[in-house]
N, C-alpha and C positions, 0 to 999 in steps of 0.2 A: 872273474866270471863276466862274460859278455851277455847282456840281456838284449834279446831281440826287440827292437822298438817296433810297435805296431806301424804298419805301412798303410797309407791312405792313397787310393787312386781317385783322383779328382777329374771329372769330365764336365766341362763347362765351355760352351761355345763363345761366350762373351769374354773377350780378352782381358778387359779391365777387371771384371768380376772374378775371373779365374786367378789373376795375379793377386788380387785383394784377398781372396779366400786362402790361397796357398800360403801367402805371407803370414796371415793371422794364425793358421794352423802350425806353421813352422815356428813362429814365435812362441807358441804354446808347447813346443817340444815334439811335434809330430814330424814324421818323415813323409813328405808328400810328393807324389809323381803326378803331373797334370797333363791333360790332353784337351784339345779344342773340339773333339768330336767323339761320338760313341764308338765308331769303328776302330779308330786308333787305340782307344782305351781298351777295347775288347781284345785286340791283338796283344797288347801288353799283359793283360790278365791271363792269356793263354800261356805266356812265357814264364811267369813267376807269381807266387802267392801274395795276396794282400789281405789285410785285416778288415778294411772297410772300403766300400765303394761309395763315394759322394758324387752324385750326378744330378745335373740339370735334367729336366724331362724333355723339353723341346729343344732338339738339336738336329743339325743336318746329318745325313748319311745313316745314322742309327740313333733313334731317340733313347732317352734314359730308361724307359720302361723295358724296351727290347734289350738294351745293354744289361740291365739288372737281371732280367729273366735268363739270358744266356750265361751271365757271370755266375749266378747261383746254381746253374746246371753244372758248370765247371767245378765250383766249390760251394757245396751246400752250407758250409759254415760261414761264408762271407756275409758280413753285416752290410746292409744297404741303407743309405739315407738319400732321399730326393730333396733337391732344393729347387723350388719352382714358384712361379707367379700363378700357376694353374693347379692349385692343390686339389680341386675337384677331379681333375684328370687322374691323378695318382690314386685317389681314394675310390675310384670307380671299380667295383668288383669285377667288371668285365675286362679290366686293363691287363690282367695277368701279372701285375706287379707282385714281387715277393711279399708274402703275407706279413712278415715281421718288419718290413721296411718302415722307416720313419719318414715323415714328410715335414720339411721346414719351409714355410711359405715366405716368399719375398714380399716386402722387404723384411729383413731380420737384422738383429744386432749381432755383430761378430762374437760378442761375449756369449750370446745364446747358442750360436753355432758351436763354439769351442766346448761349452758345457755339455751340449748334446752329444758331440763326438766323443768326449771323454767318458760320458755315461755309457754310451754304446760299447766302447772299447773295453770298459771295465766289466761289462756284463758277461 
């Protein structure tokens, strides 16, 4: 029997951070597809389903909050986690961020990221 592995869509405009996060999640057994901007990530979300959107908030072309808002309109069951140095932005009630979204503030330890992702995917 083939078990579908949860798929994570990662949107992070910082190249080093994106590679670092993708590698850590892949090492933890996750299937990760990554993009350097929200617009490209959104286009991929329109083509296929994902279990979790892991996105930076501040990005060119389409920020993470807009990406998450549009993504959850496409798939209301999509789990969302923001990674940001600007936690107050994500937590602002006027931001229209998905209400169940988690926020992980930079800097964070990769172990914490992996644990939080595992927790969200298990829920």
